[in-house]
C-alpha positions as CSV (number, residue, x, y, z in Angstrom):
1,X,-1.9,-32.5,-8.4
2,X,1.2,-31.2,-9.4
3,X,4.9,-31.8,-10.0
4,X,6.6,-33.0,-6.9
5,X,10.2,-32.6,-9.1
6,X,10.5,-30.9,-12.4
7,X,12.5,-32.4,-14.6
8,X,14.7,-30.2,-17.4
9,X,14.0,-30.7,-20.8
10,X,16.1,-33.0,-22.4
11,X,15.9,-30.4,-25.6
12,X,18.8,-28.3,-24.8
13,X,21.2,-27.0,-27.6
14,X,24.4,-25.3,-26.5
15,X,24.5,-21.9,-28.0
16,X,28.2,-21.8,-28.8
17,X,27.3,-25.0,-31.1
18,X,24.0,-23.3,-32.5
19,X,25.7,-20.5,-33.8
20,X,28.8,-22.3,-35.2
21,X,26.1,-24.7,-36.9
22,X,24.8,-21.2,-39.1
23,X,27.2,-20.7,-41.7
24,X,25.1,-22.2,-45.0
25,X,21.9,-22.5,-43.9
26,X,18.9,-19.7,-43.8
27,X,16.5,-18.4,-45.8
28,X,15.2,-15.4,-47.5
29,X,18.0,-13.6,-48.6
30,X,16.7,-10.1,-49.2
31,X,17.1,-7.9,-46.9
32,X,13.3,-6.4,-45.3
33,X,12.3,-3.5,-44.5
34,X,13.7,-3.4,-40.5
35,X,11.6,-0.9,-38.7
36,X,13.7,0.7,-35.6
37,X,11.8,-0.8,-32.2
38,X,9.2,1.6,-30.8
39,X,9.2,3.6,-28.0
40,X,13.1,4.1,-28.3
41,X,13.7,7.5,-26.6
42,X,15.4,9.6,-29.9
43,X,17.2,13.3,-29.4
44,X,17.3,16.2,-31.7
45,X,19.5,19.2,-31.6
46,X,17.8,23.1,-31.7
47,X,20.9,25.0,-32.3
48,X,23.4,24.6,-29.6
49,X,20.9,22.6,-27.3
50,X,19.5,19.1,-27.2
51,X,16.5,17.8,-26.5
52,X,15.4,14.4,-26.1
53,X,12.2,12.6,-25.3
54,X,10.6,12.5,-28.7
55,X,9.5,8.9,-28.8
56,X,6.7,9.4,-31.4
57,X,9.3,9.0,-34.0
58,X,10.2,5.3,-33.9
59,X,6.1,4.5,-34.0
60,X,5.8,6.3,-37.4
61,X,9.3,4.3,-38.2
62,X,7.7,1.2,-37.5
63,X,4.6,2.2,-39.4
64,X,6.4,1.9,-42.3
65,X,5.1,-0.9,-45.2
66,X,6.6,-4.0,-43.2
67,X,6.9,-7.3,-45.1
68,X,6.4,-9.9,-42.0
69,X,7.6,-12.4,-44.4
70,X,11.4,-11.7,-44.4
71,X,10.9,-11.9,-40.8
72,X,11.6,-15.1,-37.7
73,X,9.1,-17.7,-37.4
74,X,8.8,-16.4,-33.6
75,X,8.5,-12.6,-35.1
76,X,5.9,-13.2,-37.6
77,X,3.3,-15.3,-36.7
78,X,0.5,-15.3,-34.8
79,X,0.2,-16.0,-31.2
80,X,-3.0,-16.7,-28.7
81,X,-3.1,-14.8,-25.7
82,X,-6.1,-17.3,-24.6
83,X,-5.2,-19.0,-21.3
84,X,-6.1,-22.3,-22.5
85,X,-6.6,-23.0,-26.3
86,X,-9.6,-25.3,-27.8
87,X,-8.4,-28.8,-29.1
88,X,-9.1,-28.6,-33.0
89,X,-11.1,-32.1,-34.0
90,X,-8.7,-34.9,-35.2
91,X,-5.6,-33.4,-33.1
92,X,-2.4,-35.9,-32.6
93,X,0.4,-35.9,-31.0
94,X,3.0,-38.4,-32.6
95,X,-0.1,-40.1,-34.1
96,X,-1.5,-40.4,-30.7
97,X,-5.2,-39.3,-29.7
98,X,-5.3,-36.5,-27.6
99,X,-5.6,-36.1,-24.7
100,X,-3.2,-39.1,-24.3
101,X,-4.0,-41.5,-21.5
102,X,-2.3,-43.9,-19.3
103,X,-4.1,-47.1,-21.2
104,X,-2.1,-45.5,-24.4
105,X,1.0,-45.4,-22.7
106,X,0.5,-48.7,-21.2
107,X,-0.1,-50.2,-25.4
108,X,3.5,-48.8,-26.4
109,X,5.6,-51.7,-26.1
110,X,8.5,-49.3,-23.9
111,X,11.5,-50.3,-22.3
112,X,15.0,-49.1,-21.2
113,X,18.1,-50.9,-20.2
114,X,16.5,-52.2,-16.8
115,X,12.8,-52.9,-17.6
116,X,11.5,-54.6,-20.9
117,X,8.2,-52.9,-20.2
118,X,6.5,-50.3,-18.1
119,X,4.5,-53.0,-16.7
120,X,7.5,-54.7,-15.2
121,X,8.7,-51.2,-13.6
122,X,5.7,-50.4,-11.7
123,X,6.9,-51.4,-8.4
124,X,10.3,-49.4,-9.3
125,X,10.9,-45.7,-8.4
126,X,9.5,-43.5,-11.0
127,X,12.7,-40.8,-10.0
128,X,14.8,-40.0,-13.4
129,X,13.6,-42.9,-15.1
130,X,12.8,-42.9,-19.2
131,X,11.7,-45.2,-21.4
132,X,11.3,-45.3,-25.5
133,X,10.4,-48.0,-27.8
134,X,12.2,-48.6,-31.6
135,X,9.9,-47.3,-33.7
136,X,11.1,-43.6,-34.4
137,X,7.3,-42.7,-34.4
138,X,6.4,-42.5,-30.9
139,X,8.0,-40.2,-28.1
140,X,10.3,-41.2,-25.3
141,X,8.6,-41.6,-21.5
142,X,10.1,-39.6,-19.0
143,X,9.5,-40.1,-15.0
144,X,10.5,-38.0,-12.2
145,X,8.7,-37.9,-9.4
146,X,10.9,-38.7,-5.7
147,X,8.9,-40.6,-3.5
148,X,6.3,-42.3,-6.4
149,X,6.5,-45.5,-7.6
150,X,6.5,-45.8,-11.6
151,X,2.7,-47.2,-11.4
152,X,1.7,-44.6,-9.2
153,X,3.3,-41.7,-11.5
154,X,0.9,-43.7,-14.4
155,X,-1.9,-43.8,-12.1
156,X,-1.5,-40.0,-11.2
157,X,-1.0,-39.1,-15.0
158,X,2.6,-37.5,-14.2
159,X,4.4,-38.9,-16.7
160,X,5.9,-36.2,-19.9
161,X,6.3,-37.3,-23.7
162,X,9.5,-36.3,-25.1
163,X,10.8,-36.6,-29.0
164,X,14.6,-35.2,-28.3
165,X,15.4,-35.0,-32.6
166,X,12.1,-34.3,-34.8
167,X,11.5,-36.3,-37.8
168,X,8.8,-36.0,-40.4
169,X,7.9,-39.7,-39.2
170,X,6.4,-38.4,-35.7
171,X,3.7,-36.6,-37.7
172,X,3.0,-39.9,-39.8
173,X,4.9,-38.7,-43.3
174,X,7.8,-40.9,-44.5
175,X,11.0,-39.9,-45.7
176,X,10.2,-40.5,-49.4
177,X,7.1,-38.0,-49.2
178,X,8.1,-35.4,-47.0
179,X,11.2,-35.1,-49.4
180,X,8.7,-35.1,-52.1
181,X,7.4,-31.8,-50.3
182,X,10.2,-30.1,-49.3
183,X,11.7,-30.6,-53.2
184,X,8.7,-28.6,-54.2
185,X,9.1,-25.6,-51.2
186,X,12.7,-25.6,-50.8
187,X,12.1,-21.9,-49.8
188,X,10.8,-23.7,-46.1
189,X,13.3,-24.8,-43.7
190,X,12.6,-28.2,-42.4
191,X,12.1,-26.7,-38.8
192,X,9.4,-23.9,-40.5
193,X,7.5,-26.8,-41.9
194,X,7.2,-28.6,-38.5
195,X,6.3,-25.3,-36.8
196,X,2.8,-25.0,-39.3
197,X,2.3,-28.8,-38.9
198,X,1.4,-27.9,-35.5
199,X,-0.2,-24.9,-36.0
200,X,-2.5,-26.4,-38.8
201,X,-2.9,-29.3,-35.9
202,X,-3.3,-27.0,-32.8
203,X,-3.8,-23.6,-33.8
204,X,-1.7,-20.4,-32.9
205,X,0.8,-21.1,-29.3
206,X,-0.2,-19.4,-26.6
207,X,3.0,-19.8,-25.0
208,X,6.2,-18.2,-25.7
209,X,9.0,-18.0,-24.0
210,X,13.3,-17.1,-24.9
211,X,16.4,-18.2,-23.3
212,X,17.9,-15.1,-22.5
213,X,18.6,-14.0,-19.0
214,X,19.7,-10.3,-19.5
215,X,17.5,-10.2,-22.5
216,X,14.3,-8.1,-22.5
217,X,11.4,-8.9,-25.4
218,X,12.2,-5.8,-26.7
219,X,15.5,-6.4,-26.9
220,X,15.2,-9.6,-28.2
221,X,12.8,-8.6,-31.2
222,X,15.2,-5.9,-32.1
223,X,18.4,-8.5,-32.1
224,X,16.6,-10.6,-34.7
225,X,16.1,-7.5,-37.1
226,X,18.8,-5.6,-36.5
227,X,21.3,-8.9,-36.2
228,X,24.3,-6.6,-37.6
229,X,23.7,-4.8,-34.4
230,X,22.2,-7.3,-31.8
231,X,23.2,-7.8,-28.4
232,X,24.8,-10.8,-28.9
233,X,25.6,-10.5,-32.2
234,X,28.0,-13.1,-33.2
235,X,29.1,-12.7,-37.1
236,X,26.5,-10.6,-38.3
237,X,24.2,-12.8,-36.8
238,X,21.6,-13.0,-33.8
239,X,20.0,-16.3,-32.3
240,X,17.9,-17.8,-29.1
241,X,16.2,-20.6,-28.3
242,X,13.0,-20.3,-27.7
243,X,9.9,-22.5,-26.1
244,X,6.5,-22.4,-27.8
245,X,3.7,-24.3,-26.5
246,X,-0.3,-25.0,-26.5
247,X,-1.8,-24.9,-23.4
248,X,-5.1,-26.9,-23.6
249,X,-7.4,-27.8,-20.5
250,X,-6.1,-31.2,-19.7
251,X,-2.5,-31.0,-21.6
252,X,0.2,-29.1,-23.0
253,X,2.5,-29.2,-26.0
254,X,5.6,-27.5,-26.6
255,X,8.2,-27.1,-29.7
256,X,11.6,-26.4,-28.2
257,X,14.1,-24.7,-31.0
258,X,16.6,-22.2,-31.9
259,X,15.9,-19.7,-34.5
260,X,17.8,-16.4,-35.6
261,X,18.8,-13.8,-38.2
262,X,22.1,-12.4,-40.2
263,X,22.9,-10.0,-42.2
264,X,25.9,-11.0,-45.0
265,X,26.7,-9.4,-48.7
266,X,23.6,-11.1,-49.4
267,X,21.3,-9.5,-47.4
268,X,19.1,-10.6,-44.4
269,X,17.9,-13.7,-43.7
270,X,16.3,-16.2,-40.9
271,X,18.0,-19.3,-40.2
272,X,17.1,-22.5,-38.2
273,X,19.9,-24.0,-36.8
274,X,19.9,-27.3,-34.6
275,X,17.6,-29.8,-34.7
276,X,14.1,-28.9,-33.0
277,X,12.3,-31.0,-29.9
278,X,8.5,-31.4,-29.0
279,X,7.2,-32.7,-25.7
280,X,3.9,-33.4,-23.8
281,X,2.5,-32.8,-20.6
282,X,-0.9,-34.0,-19.1
283,X,-2.1,-31.0,-16.5
284,X,-1.5,-33.3,-13.7
285,X,1.9,-32.8,-14.5
286,X,1.7,-28.9,-14.3
287,X,0.5,-26.4,-17.2
288,X,3.8,-25.7,-19.5
289,X,4.7,-22.5,-17.7
290,X,5.3,-24.5,-14.8
291,X,7.6,-27.1,-16.3
292,X,9.6,-24.3,-17.5
293,X,9.4,-21.5,-15.3
294,X,12.6,-22.7,-13.2
295,X,14.8,-22.5,-16.2
296,X,13.1,-20.2,-18.7
297,X,10.7,-17.9,-16.2
298,X,6.9,-17.3,-17.2
299,X,5.2,-16.7,-20.1
300,X,5.6,-13.9,-21.8
301,X,3.6,-14.4,-24.7
302,X,1.5,-11.6,-24.0
303,X,4.7,-8.7,-24.0
304,X,5.5,-10.7,-27.6
305,X,2.1,-9.5,-28.6
306,X,2.6,-6.3,-27.6
307,X,6.3,-5.4,-28.1
308,X,5.5,-7.0,-31.8
309,X,3.0,-4.4,-32.7
310,X,5.2,-1.6,-31.1
311,X,7.9,-2.4,-33.4
312,X,5.9,-3.9,-36.5
313,X,2.2,-1.7,-36.5
314,X,-0.8,-3.0,-37.2
315,X,0.4,-6.2,-40.0
316,X,-1.1,-8.9,-40.3
317,X,0.6,-12.0,-39.1
318,X,1.3,-15.1,-40.5
319,X,-1.0,-18.7,-40.1
320,X,0.7,-22.0,-41.2
321,X,1.8,-22.2,-44.9
322,X,-1.3,-22.9,-47.1
323,X,1.0,-25.9,-48.5
324,X,1.6,-27.0,-45.3
325,X,-1.9,-26.9,-44.3
326,X,-2.8,-29.3,-47.4
327,X,0.2,-31.7,-46.4
328,X,-1.7,-32.1,-43.3
329,X,-5.5,-32.3,-44.4
330,X,-4.4,-34.8,-47.1
331,X,-2.5,-36.7,-45.0
332,X,-5.8,-37.0,-42.5
């Protein structure tokens, strides 16, 4: 059974606010080798005549030694084209065992302005209801079924979970231990650490989407490797909003964030403006693609894999940072 009414995530970040927040944030302040995008038609002049369709030139440029570590996370890290991923042992979402059952949800002390528990609301319409808990380690519970009660939604496993502002506590780390790790690895942005924690737990994501109605994947890659010439260039900065996801057979997990690149007097740098949020969707409520299709469109992870290869050649893309892996494994 699919969700009757798909709810737009609460994790939307305004583009204007995102770009405003770019000042002063970034990493990797050295300009990398920035290949031109592959398969771009070039021209050459022979005498007084001009010939075109010399498309192999950019492929050769793309094969130049590329330091993939200099680029934004979405361009430099591994993605999977598998339809469904295999869940690694011990993986959790906000400390909850996966997949998350309705019994687990009922055991959490959720409440909202009208009800002091989910149980108290079970006979009420589920349309646009949300519940939260005071403990910052737990996600918010979202219900959105126009013709079902709260109890019916829970029985049908059509709820979703969302963390609007992601903190280290959602991964089970105290502020002190996370600050100690960040201070020892100040080259890593906080959002980059969170993404690497998630890839350590769940593997390479198999869902990818960006928010840009008039931009294709090839242009997006070019914009992030050439921010000074980008189609969405603002002060030599290019920024996009992304959703990456891990679709398993029983559920999906998403991470929503903004990421970009800029070119200034210090050189090229990748940036993570704004906060990150994450979501959990039981398969009964729909796949990740079904949840985000109305807002973003279809999953384009295969396009990303293909266009990155065209742009960068046969480079080895990155897994999670080993230091982040060690942090996660030590926590277990």
